[in-house]
VMD Tcl script that builds the backbone (N, CA, C; Angstrom):
set m [mol new atoms 207]
animate dup $m
set s [atomselect $m all]
$s set {name element resname resid chain x y z} {
  {N N UNK 1 A 112.010 122.252 108.692}
  {CA C UNK 1 A 112.034 120.874 109.118}
  {C C UNK 1 A 110.911 120.662 110.123}
  {N N UNK 2 A 110.120 119.657 109.883}
  {CA C UNK 2 A 109.003 119.347 110.761}
  {C C UNK 2 A 109.439 118.314 111.791}
  {N N UNK 3 A 109.095 118.569 113.034}
  {CA C UNK 3 A 109.392 117.594 114.070}
  {C C UNK 3 A 108.275 117.619 115.097}
  {N N UNK 4 A 108.142 116.491 115.812}
  {CA C UNK 4 A 107.103 116.343 116.825}
  {C C UNK 4 A 107.763 115.870 118.109}
  {N N UNK 5 A 107.474 116.541 119.200}
  {CA C UNK 5 A 107.993 116.140 120.505}
  {C C UNK 5 A 106.938 115.265 121.173}
  {N N UNK 6 A 107.348 114.061 121.557}
  {CA C UNK 6 A 106.415 113.140 122.212}
  {C C UNK 6 A 106.281 113.564 123.669}
  {N N UNK 7 A 105.057 113.834 124.064}
  {CA C UNK 7 A 104.781 114.323 125.411}
  {C C UNK 7 A 104.450 113.156 126.343}
  {N N UNK 8 A 104.903 113.238 127.559}
  {CA C UNK 8 A 104.561 112.314 128.640}
  {C C UNK 8 A 104.245 110.898 128.226}
  {N N UNK 9 A 102.974 110.533 128.355}
  {CA C UNK 9 A 102.560 109.165 128.072}
  {C C UNK 9 A 101.838 109.054 126.727}
  {N N UNK 10 A 102.216 109.868 125.774}
  {CA C UNK 10 A 101.606 109.830 124.439}
  {C C UNK 10 A 102.141 108.622 123.670}
  {N N UNK 11 A 101.267 107.930 122.971}
  {CA C UNK 11 A 101.698 106.755 122.221}
  {C C UNK 11 A 102.414 107.170 120.934}
  {N N UNK 12 A 103.189 106.244 120.421}
  {CA C UNK 12 A 103.929 106.493 119.190}
  {C C UNK 12 A 102.968 106.733 118.028}
  {N N UNK 13 A 101.855 105.993 117.998}
  {CA C UNK 13 A 100.879 106.128 116.918}
  {C C UNK 13 A 100.295 107.540 116.873}
  {N N UNK 14 A 99.971 108.088 118.044}
  {CA C UNK 14 A 99.429 109.450 118.094}
  {C C UNK 14 A 100.456 110.477 117.619}
  {N N UNK 15 A 101.703 110.281 118.021}
  {CA C UNK 15 A 102.763 111.196 117.588}
  {C C UNK 15 A 102.957 111.106 116.076}
  {N N UNK 16 A 102.877 109.895 115.542}
  {CA C UNK 16 A 103.017 109.707 114.101}
  {C C UNK 16 A 101.877 110.385 113.349}
  {N N UNK 17 A 100.650 110.265 113.884}
  {CA C UNK 17 A 99.498 110.936 113.268}
  {C C UNK 17 A 99.691 112.444 113.261}
  {N N UNK 18 A 100.184 113.004 114.373}
  {CA C UNK 18 A 100.433 114.450 114.441}
  {C C UNK 18 A 101.487 114.864 113.421}
  {N N UNK 19 A 102.538 114.042 113.299}
  {CA C UNK 19 A 103.604 114.336 112.345}
  {C C UNK 19 A 103.063 114.345 110.918}
  {N N UNK 20 A 102.259 113.346 110.579}
  {CA C UNK 20 A 101.689 113.272 109.228}
  {C C UNK 20 A 100.794 114.471 108.950}
  {N N UNK 21 A 99.993 114.872 109.940}
  {CA C UNK 21 A 99.125 116.038 109.779}
  {C C UNK 21 A 99.940 117.304 109.534}
  {N N UNK 22 A 101.017 117.464 110.310}
  {CA C UNK 22 A 101.881 118.633 110.146}
  {C C UNK 22 A 102.520 118.657 108.761}
  {N N UNK 23 A 102.991 117.497 108.308}
  {CA C UNK 23 A 103.604 117.421 106.974}
  {C C UNK 23 A 102.590 117.776 105.899}
  {N N UNK 24 A 101.376 117.291 106.048}
  {CA C UNK 24 A 100.334 117.587 105.063}
  {C C UNK 24 A 99.987 119.070 105.076}
  {N N UNK 25 A 99.879 119.644 106.257}
  {CA C UNK 25 A 99.532 121.051 106.400}
  {C C UNK 25 A 100.604 121.953 105.787}
  {N N UNK 26 A 101.870 121.571 105.947}
  {CA C UNK 26 A 102.969 122.378 105.425}
  {C C UNK 26 A 103.235 122.114 103.950}
  {N N UNK 27 A 102.615 121.077 103.391}
  {CA C UNK 27 A 102.763 120.791 101.968}
  {C C UNK 27 A 104.098 120.167 101.598}
  {N N UNK 28 A 104.683 119.427 102.511}
  {CA C UNK 28 A 105.999 118.843 102.268}
  {C C UNK 28 A 105.936 117.772 101.184}
  {N N UNK 29 A 104.968 116.869 101.272}
  {CA C UNK 29 A 104.886 115.786 100.295}
  {C C UNK 29 A 104.596 116.305 98.892}
  {N N UNK 30 A 103.697 117.275 98.783}
  {CA C UNK 30 A 103.394 117.818 97.458}
  {C C UNK 30 A 104.609 118.530 96.875}
  {N N UNK 31 A 105.391 119.173 97.725}
  {CA C UNK 31 A 106.612 119.852 97.269}
  {C C UNK 31 A 107.637 118.832 96.773}
  {N N UNK 32 A 107.763 117.718 97.472}
  {CA C UNK 32 A 108.699 116.670 97.053}
  {C C UNK 32 A 108.279 116.103 95.708}
  {N N UNK 33 A 106.994 115.816 95.551}
  {CA C UNK 33 A 106.505 115.272 94.285}
  {C C UNK 33 A 106.737 116.255 93.147}
  {N N UNK 34 A 106.541 117.542 93.437}
  {CA C UNK 34 A 106.708 118.562 92.415}
  {C C UNK 34 A 108.164 118.665 91.969}
  {N N UNK 35 A 109.087 118.450 92.882}
  {CA C UNK 35 A 110.512 118.633 92.584}
  {C C UNK 35 A 111.228 117.345 92.179}
  {N N UNK 36 A 110.499 116.250 91.994}
  {CA C UNK 36 A 111.148 115.001 91.616}
  {C C UNK 36 A 111.808 115.111 90.242}
  {N N UNK 37 A 111.169 115.820 89.326}
  {CA C UNK 37 A 111.692 115.981 87.977}
  {C C UNK 37 A 111.792 117.460 87.657}
  {N N UNK 38 A 112.840 117.816 86.938}
  {CA C UNK 38 A 113.042 119.211 86.571}
  {C C UNK 38 A 112.025 119.611 85.513}
  {N N UNK 39 A 111.455 120.794 85.695}
  {CA C UNK 39 A 110.537 121.347 84.706}
  {C C UNK 39 A 111.120 122.658 84.196}
  {N N UNK 40 A 111.148 122.788 82.879}
  {CA C UNK 40 A 111.670 124.013 82.298}
  {C C UNK 40 A 110.750 125.172 82.666}
  {N N UNK 41 A 111.310 126.378 82.757}
  {CA C UNK 41 A 110.492 127.547 83.080}
  {C C UNK 41 A 109.334 127.749 82.106}
  {N N UNK 42 A 109.549 127.433 80.835}
  {CA C UNK 42 A 108.467 127.583 79.854}
  {C C UNK 42 A 107.317 126.619 80.162}
  {N N UNK 43 A 107.648 125.404 80.620}
  {CA C UNK 43 A 106.609 124.438 80.987}
  {C C UNK 43 A 105.836 124.915 82.210}
  {N N UNK 44 A 106.554 125.511 83.156}
  {CA C UNK 44 A 105.892 126.032 84.351}
  {C C UNK 44 A 104.909 127.140 83.984}
  {N N UNK 45 A 105.311 128.020 83.058}
  {CA C UNK 45 A 104.425 129.099 82.621}
  {C C UNK 45 A 103.178 128.536 81.960}
  {N N UNK 46 A 103.354 127.519 81.105}
  {CA C UNK 46 A 102.210 126.896 80.434}
  {C C UNK 46 A 101.246 126.296 81.456}
  {N N UNK 47 A 101.801 125.591 82.446}
  {CA C UNK 47 A 100.961 124.991 83.485}
  {C C UNK 47 A 100.181 126.055 84.243}
  {N N UNK 48 A 100.873 127.129 84.577}
  {CA C UNK 48 A 100.251 128.210 85.332}
  {C C UNK 48 A 99.111 128.836 84.532}
  {N N UNK 49 A 99.337 129.062 83.234}
  {CA C UNK 49 A 98.295 129.629 82.377}
  {C C UNK 49 A 97.090 128.694 82.270}
  {N N UNK 50 A 97.349 127.398 82.105}
  {CA C UNK 50 A 96.255 126.435 82.018}
  {C C UNK 50 A 95.436 126.407 83.304}
  {N N UNK 51 A 96.113 126.438 84.445}
  {CA C UNK 51 A 95.408 126.455 85.728}
  {C C UNK 51 A 94.554 127.708 85.869}
  {N N UNK 52 A 95.086 128.848 85.437}
  {CA C UNK 52 A 94.330 130.097 85.517}
  {C C UNK 52 A 93.092 130.028 84.631}
  {N N UNK 53 A 93.237 129.455 83.438}
  {CA C UNK 53 A 92.089 129.318 82.536}
  {C C UNK 53 A 91.025 128.407 83.142}
  {N N UNK 54 A 91.471 127.282 83.720}
  {CA C UNK 54 A 90.527 126.356 84.350}
  {C C UNK 54 A 89.780 127.034 85.489}
  {N N UNK 55 A 90.522 127.779 86.298}
  {CA C UNK 55 A 89.917 128.468 87.439}
  {C C UNK 55 A 88.887 129.487 86.962}
  {N N UNK 56 A 89.238 130.228 85.921}
  {CA C UNK 56 A 88.325 131.232 85.384}
  {C C UNK 56 A 87.070 130.570 84.812}
  {N N UNK 57 A 87.250 129.446 84.109}
  {CA C UNK 57 A 86.123 128.728 83.523}
  {C C UNK 57 A 85.185 128.223 84.618}
  {N N UNK 58 A 85.759 127.664 85.702}
  {CA C UNK 58 A 84.943 127.180 86.816}
  {C C UNK 58 A 84.144 128.316 87.445}
  {N N UNK 59 A 84.803 129.459 87.616}
  {CA C UNK 59 A 84.147 130.610 88.226}
  {C C UNK 59 A 82.977 131.077 87.358}
  {N N UNK 60 A 83.182 131.116 86.039}
  {CA C UNK 60 A 82.119 131.508 85.116}
  {C C UNK 60 A 80.933 130.549 85.199}
  {N N UNK 61 A 81.226 129.255 85.230}
  {CA C UNK 61 A 80.154 128.263 85.310}
  {C C UNK 61 A 79.359 128.401 86.603}
  {N N UNK 62 A 80.045 128.671 87.707}
  {CA C UNK 62 A 79.351 128.850 88.981}
  {C C UNK 62 A 78.443 130.070 88.938}
  {N N UNK 63 A 78.913 131.154 88.330}
  {CA C UNK 63 A 78.094 132.358 88.231}
  {C C UNK 63 A 76.868 132.107 87.365}
  {N N UNK 64 A 77.040 131.375 86.273}
  {CA C UNK 64 A 75.909 131.061 85.396}
  {C C UNK 64 A 74.872 130.210 86.121}
  {N N UNK 65 A 75.345 129.269 86.940}
  {CA C UNK 65 A 74.429 128.406 87.684}
  {C C UNK 65 A 73.603 129.213 88.677}
  {N N UNK 66 A 74.200 130.237 89.264}
  {CA C UNK 66 A 73.475 131.072 90.221}
  {C C UNK 66 A 72.292 131.756 89.551}
  {N N UNK 67 A 72.508 132.235 88.330}
  {CA C UNK 67 A 71.458 132.977 87.642}
  {C C UNK 67 A 70.387 132.071 87.056}
  {N N UNK 68 A 70.682 130.806 86.845}
  {CA C UNK 68 A 69.693 129.866 86.319}
  {C C UNK 68 A 68.587 129.598 87.334}
  {N N UNK 69 A 68.976 129.556 88.589}
  {CA C UNK 69 A 68.003 129.240 89.639}
  {C C UNK 69 A 67.136 130.418 89.860}
}
mol reanalyze $m
mol bondsrecalc $m
mol representation Tube
mol addrep $m
């Protein structure tokens, strides 16, 4: 659970900004979006494989670009 303690004469806006930053850093919003709908384990595996392929393809393209120069 993320919480922010308002110090001394700190404004509400500053505390809210700190809270939003903490939530973003901890990945709370992305986790909520991910869990809004149930995904079957087979779908999760497919997504994971596709992401790995994309990552590998990007890495290959970057290496090729290095050698072109």
